N, C-alpha and C positions, 0 to 999 in steps of 0.2 A: 382217415383214422378217427375222425371226429364223431362218427355215428355211435360207436359204443361209449365213447367218453361222455357224450351228451345224453345218453339214455337215462331215463328215470323210471322208478317203480311207482306203484300206486301209493306207497307210503310217502314218497317224495312229494307227489301231487297233493296228498292230504296235508302235509306239513306246510306247503306253500299256500294252499288254499285256505288254511286256517287263519291267515291274516286277512281280515275283512277289507274289501276295497269298496270305494264309493259306487253306489248303484247296484251292488251285488246282493241278492236276497240271502238272508241268513236263515238257518234252520234251527228250531229250538232243540232238536236232538243232534248230538255229535255223530261222527262217523262210527264210533265204537258201538253204541247201542243199536244203530241200524244194522251194523255187521252181525251182531249177536242175533237180532231178530231175523235176519235173512237166513242164517245158519239153522236156527230153530224151525223156521218155516220150511226149509228144504227137508229137514229131518222129518217133520210132520207129514209133508207131502209124500216122502218115501215110505213112511209107515202106512199111510192110507192106501197107497198104491199096492203095497204087498198084502195088506189086510183084506181089501176088497178084490184082490186078485185081478187088478187091471192088466197085469202082465204075469205070465207064468213064473213060478219061483226059479225055474231054470235060467230065465233071462234076468230077473231082478230078485235076488235073495232079500229076505227081510233083515232089518237092523238086528233083530234078536239072533238070527242065524249067523250073521257076521260076528257079533260079540261072542257067541258060543264058540265059533271057530278060532277066534282070537285066543281064548283061554286054552282050547285044545292044542293049537299049534304052539303056544307059549310053553305048555307043560309037557305034552307028549311028543311034539315035533311033527315035522312034515318034510318030505323029500330029504330024509336022512339028516335032518337038523332041526333044532328048535327055532322059534322066531328070533330069539336073541342071537343065536349063532348065524342065522342068515343076515341079520342086521349087522353084526360085527364084521362079517366078511365084506359086505358092501361098504361099511364105514371105513374099514382099513384101506380099501382101494382108493376111495375118494380122498382121504387124508394124505396118503402117500403121494398121489398125483398132485395135490395142492402144495405139499411141501416142496416137491421138485419144481413146480411152477413158480413158487415164490423165489426159490434160489436162482432160477434161470431167467424168468420173464421180467422180474423187477430190475435186475441189472441191465437186461437188454433194453427195457423201456427207458431207463436213465441214460444209457448210451445213445439211444435214438434222439432223446430230447436235448442232449448236450453236444453231440458230435455229428456234423454233416456226413463224415466218412462212415460212422457207424450207421447212420440213417440210410445211406446208400447201400450198405451191405445187408442190413437186417430187414429193412422195410419191404423189399420184394419177397423175402421169405415169409414174412408175416402176412402180407397181402395174398400170397399163394395159399397159405394154410387157412386163412379166415373164411373165405366163402365156401370151402369144400366141407360138407358134413363129415364130422370125425369118423362116423361109422363107415364111410367110404374107404377108409384106410384099414378097416378091420381084416379083410381077406389078406392084404399084403402083410399086416402085422402077424397074422397067424402063420403065414409062410415063413417069415423071418424068425419069429420068436416062439412059435408053437401056440398051444392053447392055455399056457400057464398064466400066472399072475402078472408077469411082465407085459404081456399083450394088453391086458385090460388097463393096467396103470398107464401105459403109453397112449392108449386111445383117449383116456380121460385127460392126460397131460396135453394132448393136442387140442382138446376142447377148451381147456382152461388157459393155455399159454397166450393165445392171441388177445383175449379181453384184458388180461392183466398187463401185458406188454403195451398195448395201445393206450389204455387209461393212464398207465405210469408215464409214458412219453408225453401224453397230453398234459398231465399234471406238472411235469418238469418244465414244459414249454411255457406254462402260464405263470411261473414264478416271477414276481415283479423284479425287474432288473435293478431298481434302486436298492432293494434289500441286498442283492448280491454285491453291488458296488459299495454299499455301506459296510458290509462285512469285510470286504477286501481292504477298504480304507482303514479299518481298525486292525489290520494286520493278519486277518484270517488266511490260512493256507487253503489250497484247493480242496483237500479232504475235509477240512473244517467247514468250508462253505457248503460242501455236499451234505455233511452230517447235520449241521445246525440251521441251514437255511433252505436248501433245496428239498431234502427229504421231508421235513415237517410240513412244508407247503404242498408237496406232492402227495402226502399221505392220504388225504381224503379221496383223491382220484385212485390211488392204489387200492384202497378199501372198496371203492365202487367196482373196480375191476375184479376184485376177489368175489364180491357178491354176485356179479354177473357170471363169472367163471364157475362158481359153485353151482349155480342153477343149471348152466349148460352141461357142466361135467357130471352132475347127478343124473340128469336125464340120459346122457350118453352112457353112463355106467349101467343103468338099468337095461338099456337096449343091448349093450354088449354082453351082459350076463345072460340074455336070452339065447345067445349063440354059443358061448363057450364059458361055462362055469359049472361047478359042482355044488357051490353054496352061494347064497346071495338072494336078495329080494327078487331080482329079475328071474332067476331060475325057479324060485318058488312059485311065482305067477305062471311061468311057462309050464311047469309040471301040472299045476292045478288046471290050467287051460286044456292040456292034453287029456286030462281025465274028466273034463266038463264039470269041475267043482267051482261053480261061479262064486260061491260065498268066500272061498279062499282068494280068488282073484280080486274081489272087491276089497277084502281085508288087506291084501298087498298094496292095492292102490291107495288106500287110506294111510297105510304106514309110510309109503313113499312120499305122499303129500305132507304128512306131519313132519317127516325128517327135513324136507325142503323148507318148510316154514321155520323149523328149528334153526337151520343154517342161516336163514335170513335174519332171524332174531339175534343170533349170536354175533353176526357181522355188524348189525346195527348197534348192539351193546358195545362192541369194540370201538365203533366210531364215536360213541358218546364218551367212552373212557379215554381214547387216544387223541381225538381231535374235538374236544368239547366246544371249541370256538367256531367250528365249521357251520356255516349257514346262519350265523348270527351277525346282524348288522352292527 
């Protein structure tokens, strides 16, 4: 279970590497300016490639064409919906699955971390779900639930459930025993220990699981929409691909990436607000 609990993102590495260590060379530029320069360089390379026609426009549309399609799809729509309607459909599915995952996976993770019996019951189920790609369950879900919203939400739930449950269990297991003993010595009841000691200490791990789960769930949703959806960013890309409209395909890819970055930023903002002490010595 420790593989997901110990996973870190590039931002974690950046925060840890920000503390200088003896013998490590330092750069006069921080990571943020270099990141901006990298993005600008890639955009410039993209513009040059399309301007000099290094590749046909069919394979690589120009930035201008993608921007024009953005305004066209946002105002006139595409595949029977505007860009905002496609975005709303995808957002609703991922948020519904996340809510169900928080209601089910967090209690499951707490139970695994506190009870050997619960661990024996739930751990085999989670270990069965975790290595199987969520999309492998899609044909079965279609047979059971049809091609409606329930199928897509369940597929995303499967993708989010394991990371949240595993990181929650890891967070509960690492709560210092002296804090629990001190709370009990002061007369705290079991639910009070859970609320005031265990949950605050496990919250950073829970948020880490949410961040991982959102990333996996978002990519799973887009893939699921390619198969069974009438609205959503995935079906928008699929329709554009069927009609060889590469500029709309690239537009959809950019929107998907920006939404994923937005999810990451929101979870990190929640971490700073809910667990400001985390990561500080």
